[in-house]
Residue frames as a rotation matrix with the C-alpha (Angstrom) as fourth column:
MET 1
-0.657 -0.547 0.518 92.64
0.722 -0.654 0.226 104.73
0.215 0.523 0.825 123.71
GLN 2
-0.385 0.507 -0.771 91.11
0.457 -0.622 -0.636 108.03
-0.802 -0.597 0.008 124.75
ILE 3
0.605 0.733 0.313 88.69
0.652 -0.229 -0.723 110.02
-0.458 0.641 -0.616 122.65
ALA 4
0.701 -0.356 -0.617 91.22
-0.427 -0.903 0.036 112.80
-0.570 0.239 -0.786 122.10
GLN 5
-0.391 -0.895 0.215 93.86
-0.395 0.374 0.839 110.37
-0.831 0.243 -0.500 120.99
LYS 6
-0.172 0.379 0.909 91.35
0.699 0.697 -0.158 108.66
-0.694 0.609 -0.385 118.59
ASN 7
0.844 0.520 -0.132 90.35
0.307 -0.670 -0.675 112.03
-0.440 0.529 -0.725 117.01
PHE 8
0.264 -0.883 -0.388 94.04
-0.711 -0.450 0.541 112.91
-0.652 0.133 -0.747 116.67
TYR 9
-0.520 -0.513 0.683 94.81
0.034 0.786 0.617 109.60
-0.853 0.345 -0.391 115.04
LYS 10
0.259 0.672 0.694 91.87
0.785 0.272 -0.556 109.94
-0.562 0.689 -0.457 112.60
LYS 11
0.902 0.002 -0.431 92.96
-0.196 -0.890 -0.413 113.38
-0.385 0.457 -0.802 111.54
LEU 12
-0.005 -0.992 -0.124 96.43
-0.660 -0.090 0.746 112.19
-0.751 0.086 -0.655 110.95
LEU 13
-0.456 0.050 0.888 95.13
0.487 0.849 0.202 109.31
-0.744 0.525 -0.412 108.81
GLY 14
0.636 0.749 0.184 92.92
0.600 -0.331 -0.728 111.61
-0.485 0.574 -0.660 106.99
ARG 15
0.638 -0.522 -0.566 95.75
-0.554 -0.822 0.132 114.13
-0.534 0.230 -0.814 106.28
ALA 16
-0.457 -0.800 0.389 97.90
-0.284 0.546 0.788 111.24
-0.843 0.250 -0.477 105.06
GLY 17
-0.147 0.420 0.896 95.27
0.721 0.665 -0.194 110.12
-0.677 0.618 -0.401 102.69
GLU 18
0.856 0.424 -0.296 94.86
0.164 -0.765 -0.622 113.57
-0.491 0.484 -0.724 101.29
LEU 19
0.099 -0.917 -0.386 98.60
-0.660 -0.351 0.664 113.86
-0.745 0.189 -0.640 100.71
LYS 20
-0.557 -0.285 0.780 98.55
0.181 0.875 0.449 110.62
-0.811 0.391 -0.436 98.86
ALA 21
0.478 0.783 0.398 95.56
0.684 -0.047 -0.728 111.74
-0.551 0.620 -0.558 96.72
VAL 22
0.760 -0.172 -0.627 97.37
-0.309 -0.944 -0.115 114.89
-0.572 0.281 -0.771 95.89
GLU 23
-0.318 -0.948 0.024 100.46
-0.508 0.191 0.840 112.91
-0.800 0.255 -0.542 94.77
PHE 24
-0.320 0.338 0.885 98.27
0.567 0.817 -0.107 110.61
-0.759 0.467 -0.452 92.72
LEU 25
0.790 0.612 -0.017 96.43
0.424 -0.568 -0.705 113.58
-0.442 0.550 -0.709 90.98
LYS 26
0.442 -0.614 -0.654 99.72
-0.569 -0.755 0.325 115.32
-0.693 0.229 -0.683 90.15
LYS 27
-0.586 -0.620 0.522 101.05
-0.082 0.686 0.723 112.12
-0.806 0.381 -0.453 88.50
LYS 28
-0.071 0.673 0.736 97.92
0.849 0.429 -0.310 112.03
-0.524 0.603 -0.602 86.41
GLY 29
-0.627 -0.245 0.740 98.56
0.699 -0.596 0.395 115.62
0.344 0.764 0.545 85.23
PHE 30
0.520 0.853 -0.033 96.15
0.750 -0.439 0.495 117.48
0.408 -0.282 -0.868 87.52
LYS 31
-0.486 -0.562 0.669 97.14
0.127 -0.803 -0.582 121.00
0.864 -0.198 0.462 88.58
ILE 32
-0.062 0.437 -0.897 96.39
0.986 0.168 0.014 121.28
0.157 -0.884 -0.441 92.36
LEU 33
-0.046 0.203 0.978 94.80
0.261 -0.943 0.208 124.66
0.964 0.265 -0.009 93.12
LYS 34
-0.097 0.215 0.972 93.83
-0.873 -0.487 0.021 124.52
0.477 -0.847 0.235 96.73
THR 35
-0.376 0.140 -0.916 93.75
0.372 0.928 -0.011 121.85
0.848 -0.345 -0.401 99.46
ASN 36
-0.476 0.344 -0.809 91.57
0.879 0.141 -0.456 121.91
-0.043 -0.928 -0.370 102.63
TYR 37
-0.809 0.251 0.532 89.45
-0.031 -0.921 0.388 124.87
0.587 0.297 0.753 101.31
LYS 38
-0.654 0.573 -0.494 87.01
0.656 0.106 -0.747 126.00
-0.375 -0.813 -0.445 103.99
THR 39
-0.652 0.560 0.510 83.61
0.116 -0.592 0.798 127.38
0.749 0.580 0.321 103.11
HIS 40
-0.486 0.524 0.699 80.57
-0.873 -0.326 -0.362 128.35
0.038 -0.787 0.616 105.26
CYS 41
0.606 0.770 -0.199 79.11
-0.753 0.636 0.168 125.00
0.256 0.049 0.966 104.27
GLY 42
0.894 -0.314 0.321 82.15
0.106 0.842 0.529 122.83
-0.436 -0.439 0.786 105.05
GLU 43
0.101 -0.965 -0.241 85.48
-0.556 -0.255 0.791 121.90
-0.825 0.054 -0.563 103.61
ILE 44
0.953 0.134 -0.272 86.64
-0.301 0.534 -0.790 120.69
0.039 0.835 0.549 100.22
ASP 45
0.666 -0.711 0.228 89.61
0.305 0.537 0.787 118.41
-0.681 -0.454 0.574 100.45
VAL 46
-0.527 -0.846 0.078 91.20
0.403 -0.168 0.900 119.19
-0.749 0.505 0.429 97.07
ILE 47
0.773 0.569 -0.280 90.38
-0.005 -0.436 -0.900 121.56
-0.634 0.697 -0.334 94.21
ALA 48
-0.332 -0.900 0.284 92.28
0.236 0.212 0.948 120.69
-0.913 0.382 0.142 91.09
GLN 49
0.288 0.305 -0.908 92.37
-0.804 -0.438 -0.402 121.55
-0.521 0.845 0.119 87.39
ASP 50
-0.225 -0.253 0.941 92.27
0.420 0.846 0.328 118.71
-0.879 0.469 -0.084 84.66
LYS 51
-0.698 -0.130 0.704 92.85
0.703 -0.312 0.639 120.68
0.136 0.941 0.309 81.40
GLU 52
-0.636 0.498 0.589 89.63
-0.184 -0.839 0.511 122.72
0.750 0.216 0.626 81.05
TYR 53
0.347 0.844 -0.408 87.81
0.193 0.362 0.912 121.10
0.918 -0.395 -0.038 83.95
LEU 54
-0.382 -0.388 0.839 87.71
-0.735 -0.423 -0.530 122.40
0.560 -0.819 -0.124 87.43
VAL 55
0.007 0.292 -0.956 87.46
0.127 0.948 0.291 119.39
0.992 -0.123 -0.031 89.85
PHE 56
0.047 0.141 0.989 86.29
-0.938 -0.333 0.092 119.15
0.342 -0.932 0.117 93.55
ILE 57
-0.149 -0.373 -0.916 87.66
-0.195 0.919 -0.342 116.23
0.969 0.128 -0.210 95.36
GLU 58
0.519 0.272 0.810 86.57
-0.845 0.019 0.535 114.59
0.130 -0.962 0.240 98.65
VAL 59
-0.390 -0.746 -0.540 89.25
-0.480 0.665 -0.572 112.16
0.786 0.036 -0.618 99.94
LYS 60
0.645 0.601 0.472 88.13
-0.748 0.372 0.549 109.27
0.155 -0.707 0.690 101.98
ARG 61
-0.450 -0.871 -0.197 90.87
-0.788 0.491 -0.372 107.02
0.421 -0.013 -0.907 103.54
ARG 62
0.785 0.571 -0.239 90.05
-0.433 0.782 0.449 103.32
0.443 -0.249 0.861 104.32
THR 63
-0.105 -0.845 0.524 92.03
-0.969 0.206 0.137 101.18
-0.224 -0.493 -0.841 106.67
ASN 64
-0.587 -0.026 0.809 90.51
0.063 0.995 0.077 97.93
-0.807 0.096 -0.582 105.29
GLU 65
-0.938 0.157 -0.308 88.43
-0.327 -0.110 0.939 96.79
0.113 0.981 0.155 102.38
ASP 66
-0.731 0.677 0.086 85.27
0.400 0.528 -0.749 96.17
-0.553 -0.513 -0.656 104.07
PHE 67
0.269 0.871 -0.411 83.39
0.024 -0.433 -0.901 98.54
-0.963 0.233 -0.137 101.90
GLY 68
0.902 0.018 0.432 85.18
0.414 0.255 -0.874 97.62
-0.126 0.967 0.223 98.71
LEU 69
0.002 -0.988 0.156 88.32
0.984 0.030 0.174 98.60
-0.176 0.153 0.972 96.86
PRO 70
-0.316 -0.189 -0.930 89.50
0.164 -0.976 0.143 102.31
-0.935 -0.107 0.339 96.39
SER 71
-0.992 -0.123 -0.033 88.99
-0.010 -0.180 0.984 101.91
-0.127 0.976 0.178 92.69
GLU 72
-0.483 0.874 0.049 85.33
0.825 0.435 0.362 101.27
0.295 0.215 -0.931 93.30
């Protein structure tokens, strides 16, 4: 697989992970305010509100359990 294809595949996997995370957060009652928010320092995957708390979320998608379970 060429580098461009690998990068595209990684972005696709990352986006799918972010969509799953947003679905999960909505089911838990979070209000999603913004996704993929870009700043001069980088990007915040999800900005959500949980009652009175503003929550900044970095999503990491894994393709195996080599580094532990998602709940960890």
